[in-house]
Phi, psi and omega in degrees: 000135182281163185296321181305310181292322177294321171299321177288323178292319176291310179311307182298320182287328180296307182303309178312316188280321177287332185273351178278349178103001182292142174302148189295317188293323178283326171298314180285322175302316179295311182302324187283316181292334179290317173286337173289316179296317191296316186264340181244340180098173192286343181294334190278357178293342173302319177311315189291320177291324175295317179299315181297305179299326171297322179292328180287341181279347181270120181295329177294316181294328179279333184285328184291320176293330177290325180289317180296320174294323179290329178289323172292328175291311178293325182286339177270000183277154182295314187298332181281326182291318174303307178295326179294316174297327181280328176294314180300320182290339186102001179264143185251008189274060181268132174310121179096354177282159182283000000 
């Protein structure tokens, strides 16, 4: 199979999966593992495990989801709503503010 045909096959399958409503993270993960096995064989799955483990060791990749989760938790708290209302009204009297 030529590289052009492989690229078109990957593109079409990726578009089909993403347009079907599957969440992006799961869709790209399944597609990448499927095509890794399809083009390289089952021996290439060692690369997936090594890459996944190396990604968990990177502080930046771990801190970004935690930062988003903390923002969501703070944003839904009553104290955040109070601070937002007061800052919109022009008052800086928020607890914990300088």
